N, C-alpha and C positions, 0 to 999 in steps of 0.2 A: 204916549199916555200909558200909565202903569195899569195893568189889568188886575181887577179884583172881581171875582165871581159874585153871584147872588149868595146870600147867606143860606147855609145848609145846616140841618140839625141831625143828620145821619152820617154814619161813617162813609169814607170814600169807597168806591167800588174796587179800586186797585190800591194795593199797598206797595209803594216803591221800595220800602225797607222793612226788615223784621221789626225794628223799633216802632215804626208807624203802626203796624198791625197790633203790636202789644199795647200801644197807647189806647186805641179804640176798643180793644177787647177789655182792658182794665176799666175804662170809663163805663162801658156797658155793664160789666159785672158789678160795679159799685153804684150803678144807677145815677151817675153824675151827668146832668144835662150840660150841653155845650152848644155854641154856635160856631161854625167854621166857614172859611172861604178858601178857595183855590186862587192862586195869584201868579203873576210873573215872578221870576226869581227875585227874592228880597234878601239882600245881604247886609245892608246898613240900616240904621235907625231911620234915616231919611226915606228909605224905601218903604218904611212901615206907615208913613203918614196916611196914605189912602186906605190901608188896612184898618188903622185906628178909626178913621172916619166912617167906614162901612160898618164896623162892628160896634161903634160907639163906646170905645174904651181906649186905654193907653197900653201899648205894648211894653212888656218888661224887657230889660236888657239882661241877658244871661251870659256871664263871663266864666270861663273855665280857667281856674287859677291853680298854681302850684308853688311850693317852696323851692328854694335854690337847688336842693338835692333831688327834687322831683320824686319825693317819697310820700307827700301828702297832697291831696287834690280837693278842690272846693268848687262848687257851682255857686257863684255869687249872683243873686238875682236882685236887681235894682231898677229904679225908674229909668225908662228909656231916654229921658232928657237930662239925666243926672250925670255929670262928668265922673269918671273913675280916677281916683288917686290911690295908688297902691299903699302909700304911707298911711293915709287916713283909714283905709280898709284894715290894714294890719293892726293899727292901734285899736280900732273899734272891735275887731274880732279877737284881739289879744293873741296874735300869732306873729311869727317872723314875717319879714317882708315877702310879699307874694308877687308873682309875675304871671303872664299869660302862659298857659300850658302849650307845648308844641302842637301843631296841627295834627301830626300823626297820632298823638295821644287822644285828641278829640275824636278822631275816627275810630280808633281801637277801643277806647274806654266808653265813649258816649254814643257811639253808633251814628254820629252826625258829622257833617262837614261844617266849615266855617260859615257862620250866618244862621245855623239851625240849632245851636246849643239850646237845650230845653231841660226843664225839670224832669220831664218824662224819661230821660236817659237813666234815671235811677232804677228803672225796671230791668235793666240789663245786668247780668251777673258781673260783667266787666266793670261796672260802676258801683259795685257793692260797697267799696270803701271811700267813695266820693262823698264828702260832706256837703250838705245843702245849707247855705247861709243866705238869709233874706233880709233885705233892707226894710226897716220898720215902715218906711213910706209905702212900700209895696204891700206889706202885710195889712196896712190900714185901708187899702183900696177895696171897693166892693168887687171889682172885676179884675181878672188876671188874663192878660193877653199874651200868647206865646206861640212859638212854632210847634207843630205836631210831630216834629222830627225831620222835616225836610224844608228846603228854602222856598217851597211853593205852596205850603199848607199852614194856615194860621187859625188859631181858635181863641174863643172867649169863654172863660169859665169863672164861676164865683171863686174868689180868693179863698174863702173859707173851705170850699170843697177841695182845694189843693192842700191847704194846711191841715185840715182835720179829717179829710177823707182819703185822698190819694196818697199823700206821703206816708201816713201810718200803714196803709194797706200795702205799700211798696217796701215796708220795712225801714223807713227813714223818718227822721224828725228834723224839722228845720230849726236852725239857730237864727233867731231874729236879733239883728243888731241895728244900732243907730249910727249911720255914717254921716 
């Protein structure tokens, strides 16, 4: 059975990574409320079913993409149950064909490992040039469910707080596209 803790509305007592600490400090500074849970390690969207049920929302899928030359990087945030097609994404975003960025870039640029990609990585200086692209389906949702930077910590936040509060405060703007 997949473990999901009771819902918490305060920051964790221990921050396993510098990114995770930055996430909660920024949310506190911006007065953005959230609910969070601690879990067994969740890597796939299938692992997130129990998290969704507990937090009563749908987890987003955050993909770290790059061009062939690995000179441009994007965080593409889409619905967890929506299949990803690189061709459709490239057409909607009006960019060259994209593929998944190598795992070592995920760690060095986003401060996360596979399964924990999160919009919150834009807080890191290493993600300064990473563009945030959000599927219109996600932007329309009331709630935004995501990792807090590790594969055992997940949260629920108002989508509007991400788009109009967090991202501008982090110096980023989301490009919303229809895929």
